[in-house]
Backbone as numpy.savetxt, mean C-alpha at the origin, in Angstrom:
# Nx Ny Nz CAx CAy CAz Cx Cy Cz
-3.71 -20.46 9.08 -4.73 -19.84 9.80 -4.41 -18.37 9.88
-3.51 -18.11 10.90 -2.29 -17.56 11.31 -1.59 -16.76 9.89
-1.42 -17.51 8.66 -0.17 -16.46 7.59 -1.44 -16.00 7.02
-2.75 -16.55 7.04 -4.11 -16.09 6.60 -4.18 -14.17 6.64
-4.03 -14.21 8.40 -4.98 -13.12 8.84 -2.99 -12.49 8.38
-1.99 -12.82 8.96 -0.86 -12.18 8.28 -0.89 -11.20 6.95
-1.67 -11.99 6.03 -1.57 -11.82 4.66 -3.07 -10.97 4.42
-3.52 -10.12 5.29 -4.16 -9.84 5.02 -3.55 -8.84 5.55
-3.56 -8.82 7.29 -2.41 -7.34 7.80 -1.53 -6.78 6.70
-0.63 -7.62 6.76 0.21 -6.85 5.16 0.08 -6.25 4.36
-1.34 -6.45 3.39 -2.53 -5.97 2.25 -3.01 -5.14 3.22
-3.09 -4.25 4.16 -3.77 -3.26 4.21 -3.11 -2.22 5.09
-1.53 -2.39 5.42 -0.45 -2.05 6.01 -0.33 -1.27 5.06
0.40 -2.34 3.60 0.75 -1.84 2.60 -0.03 -0.70 1.46
-1.23 -1.02 1.29 -2.50 -0.16 0.75 -2.30 1.23 1.11
-2.51 1.20 3.21 -1.98 2.17 3.70 -1.44 3.58 2.86
0.10 2.62 2.86 0.98 3.30 2.96 1.16 3.95 1.60
1.02 2.62 0.52 1.05 3.38 -0.85 0.64 4.47 -1.36
-0.73 3.47 -1.16 -2.01 5.04 -1.35 -2.35 5.92 -0.65
-1.92 6.34 0.51 -2.10 7.25 0.47 -1.20 7.64 1.59
0.23 7.51 2.44 1.03 7.97 2.17 2.59 8.39 1.29
2.36 7.67 0.50 3.06 7.80 -0.99 4.55 8.20 -0.68
4.97 7.40 -0.29 6.33 7.84 -0.03 7.92 7.39 -1.12
7.06 6.33 -1.91 7.81 6.28 -3.26 8.01 7.76 -4.21
6.91 8.13 -4.21 7.10 9.39 -5.34 8.26 10.20 -4.59
9.04 10.39 -3.21 9.41 10.98 -2.80 11.15 10.15 -3.28
10.51 8.73 -3.10 11.70 8.05 -3.60 12.04 8.18 -5.00
11.25 8.78 -6.28 11.08 8.50 -7.45 11.65 9.57 -7.85
11.24 11.41 -7.29 11.55 11.86 -7.38 13.66 11.62 -7.55
14.14 11.53 -5.99 15.34 11.17 -5.79 15.91 10.18 -6.91
15.21 9.26 -7.40 16.20 8.51 -8.83 16.47 9.22 -9.76
15.36 10.30 -9.69 15.00 10.86 -11.40 15.88 12.36 -11.18
16.35 13.03 -9.80 17.52 14.12 -9.52 19.12 13.46 -10.40
18.84 11.84 -9.33 20.68 11.57 -9.49 20.84 10.94 -10.80
19.37 10.36 -11.61 20.45 9.39 -12.81 20.00 10.50 -13.92
19.25 11.96 -14.14 19.58 13.08 -15.14 19.74 14.12 -14.86
19.92 14.46 -13.55 20.39 15.98 -13.65 19.69 16.34 -13.90
19.02 18.08 -14.11 18.34 19.06 -14.76 16.96 19.44 -14.79
17.19 18.04 -15.74 16.02 17.31 -16.38 14.55 17.79 -16.18
13.95 18.34 -16.53 12.52 18.51 -15.63 11.67 16.59 -15.29
11.76 16.85 -13.69 10.85 14.81 -13.60 9.66 14.88 -14.33
9.85 13.45 -14.90 9.05 13.00 -15.63 8.16 11.79 -15.20
6.68 11.55 -14.93 6.54 10.56 -13.94 7.04 9.12 -15.04
7.25 8.34 -14.05 7.64 6.77 -14.34 7.01 5.73 -13.09
6.75 4.56 -13.59 6.27 3.57 -12.69 7.31 2.61 -12.38
7.47 2.43 -11.08 8.74 1.92 -10.27 8.43 0.64 -9.61
7.75 -0.11 -10.98 6.62 -1.07 -9.93 7.72 -2.62 -9.75
7.47 -3.16 -8.61 6.77 -3.27 -7.61 6.00 -2.24 -6.46
7.05 -1.20 -6.37 7.18 -0.53 -5.23 6.16 0.87 -5.21
5.38 1.21 -6.45 4.32 1.85 -6.31 2.60 1.74 -6.80
3.00 0.10 -6.85 1.80 -0.47 -6.89 0.94 -1.67 -5.86
0.38 -0.86 -4.81 0.06 -1.74 -3.69 -0.39 -3.28 -3.89
-0.88 -3.46 -5.15 -1.08 -4.49 -5.50 -0.03 -5.56 -5.60
1.11 -4.86 -6.01 2.15 -5.41 -6.41 2.93 -5.68 -5.49
3.53 -4.44 -4.75 3.54 -5.28 -3.52 3.10 -5.92 -2.29
1.58 -5.70 -2.05 1.02 -6.72 -1.41 1.62 -8.02 -1.53
1.65 -8.30 -2.80 1.58 -9.76 -3.37 3.25 -10.15 -3.24
3.84 -9.27 -3.43 5.30 -9.72 -2.87 5.75 -10.22 -1.48
5.23 -9.15 -1.26 6.07 -9.08 0.48 4.84 -10.44 1.07
3.73 -10.89 0.86 3.10 -11.99 1.02 3.89 -12.57 0.67
3.87 -13.13 0.14 5.04 -14.27 -0.72 6.19 -14.01 -0.14
6.83 -13.80 0.05 7.75 -13.76 0.94 7.89 -14.33 2.30
7.56 -13.16 3.10 6.95 -13.43 4.80 6.49 -15.12 4.60
5.01 -15.58 3.95 4.84 -17.00 4.20 5.79 -17.76 3.27
6.74 -17.40 3.00 7.73 -18.73 2.26 8.42 -18.59 3.22
9.32 -17.53 4.14 9.84 -17.40 5.16 9.27 -18.16 6.72
8.19 -17.90 6.50 6.85 -18.87 8.12 6.79 -20.27 7.63
7.69 -21.00 5.97 7.54 -21.98 5.76 6.01 -22.92 5.48
5.43 -22.11 4.41 3.60 -22.03 4.17 3.60 -23.24 2.88
4.68 -23.40 2.08 5.01 -23.87 0.87 4.44 -23.94 -0.51
3.17 -24.47 -0.93 2.50 -24.67 -1.83 1.77 -23.30 -1.33
0.96 -23.28 -0.38 -0.31 -22.39 -0.24 0.32 -21.00 -0.06
1.39 -20.50 0.00 2.17 -19.31 -0.03 1.47 -18.55 -1.35
1.60 -19.04 -2.15 1.36 -18.13 -3.45 -0.56 -18.21 -3.15
-0.89 -19.36 -2.64 -2.56 -18.79 -2.10 -2.56 -17.58 -1.13
-2.10 -17.21 -0.18 -1.77 -16.53 0.42 -1.66 -14.65 -0.07
-0.67 -15.23 -0.91 -0.34 -14.25 -1.57 -1.29 -13.46 -2.83
-1.81 -14.20 -3.54 -2.41 -14.30 -3.97 -3.90 -13.18 -3.45
-4.61 -13.98 -2.29 -5.65 -13.64 -1.23 -5.46 -12.13 -1.66
-4.15 -11.81 -0.77 -2.99 -10.58 -0.36 -3.37 -9.68 -1.71
-2.82 -10.00 -2.25 -3.09 -9.03 -3.81 -4.75 -8.07 -3.92
-5.21 -9.71 -4.16 -6.76 -9.97 -4.19 -7.31 -8.28 -3.22
-7.25 -8.25 -2.01 -7.39 -8.04 -1.11 -7.58 -6.21 -1.45
-6.27 -6.42 -2.12 -6.09 -4.70 -1.71 -7.19 -3.94 -2.80
-7.88 -4.44 -3.61 -9.03 -3.82 -4.20 -10.65 -3.40 -3.46
-10.47 -4.29 -2.23 -11.15 -3.84 -1.73 -10.88 -3.23 -0.26
-10.28 -2.90 0.44 -8.61 -2.10 0.98 -8.61 -0.64 0.94
-8.51 -0.60 -0.59 -8.57 0.78 -0.74 -9.75 1.77 -1.07
-10.66 0.93 -1.49 -12.06 2.01 -1.05 -12.53 2.14 0.51
-12.48 1.24 0.90 -12.60 1.81 2.80 -11.82 2.39 3.23
-10.67 2.36 3.43 -9.68 3.08 3.21 -9.67 5.65 2.92
-10.70 5.10 1.39 -11.03 6.84 1.54 -12.84 6.58 2.24
-13.28 5.11 2.30 -14.18 5.83 3.22 -14.26 6.03 4.26
-13.51 5.65 4.99 -12.54 6.12 6.38 -12.10 7.40 6.82
-11.57 7.76 5.68 -10.88 8.72 5.68 -11.69 9.98 5.59
-12.72 9.85 5.04 -13.95 10.70 4.46 -14.93 11.02 4.98
-15.61 10.14 6.34 -15.63 10.30 7.87 -15.03 10.30 8.51
-13.81 10.03 8.98 -12.96 11.38 9.19 -13.22 12.87 9.27
-13.20 13.37 8.19 -12.59 14.71 7.42 -13.88 14.55 7.68
-15.15 14.20 8.04 -16.68 14.89 7.76 -16.40 15.13 9.86
-16.36 14.21 10.41 -16.49 13.98 11.96 -15.11 15.90 12.56
-14.23 15.36 12.07 -13.64 17.12 12.13 -13.58 18.43 12.27
-14.14 18.80 10.70 -14.69 18.95 10.47 -16.52 20.03 11.20
-17.03 18.96 11.54 -18.23 18.84 12.35 -17.57 19.64 14.07
-16.27 19.27 13.99 -16.16 19.76 15.55 -15.46 20.31 15.54
-15.00 21.34 14.76 -13.79 21.74 14.50 -15.18 23.03 14.47
-16.20 23.16 13.72 -17.55 24.17 13.64 -18.23 24.30 15.28
-18.55 23.11 15.91 -18.68 23.40 17.64 -18.15 23.63 18.06
-16.69 23.64 18.10 -15.87 24.70 19.02 -15.55 26.44 18.66
-16.34 26.67 17.56 -15.59 27.67 17.55 -17.05 28.78 18.20
């Protein structure tokens, strides 16, 4: 049961980092500059590092295999990957509520 909670926590954290903070974009720009010099940047996919579903699956799989879950690791990893499709809209809604709250608070204090 703990491994299932770990997999959902991993999915939530990685979804927030990949979909909202987007640190992989800076890394992709760095790799592009390193390999291509002064050629203008062109977007490219850097899977599994720019996909929250992929990264959640592989990270959960590695963690649960390390915890000794055996074949259940694939189930937990699949659940973590699938749960990103629910977590991302939830984070978007929470972000909108937070922005609205801050906007109203700044209007009150002015």
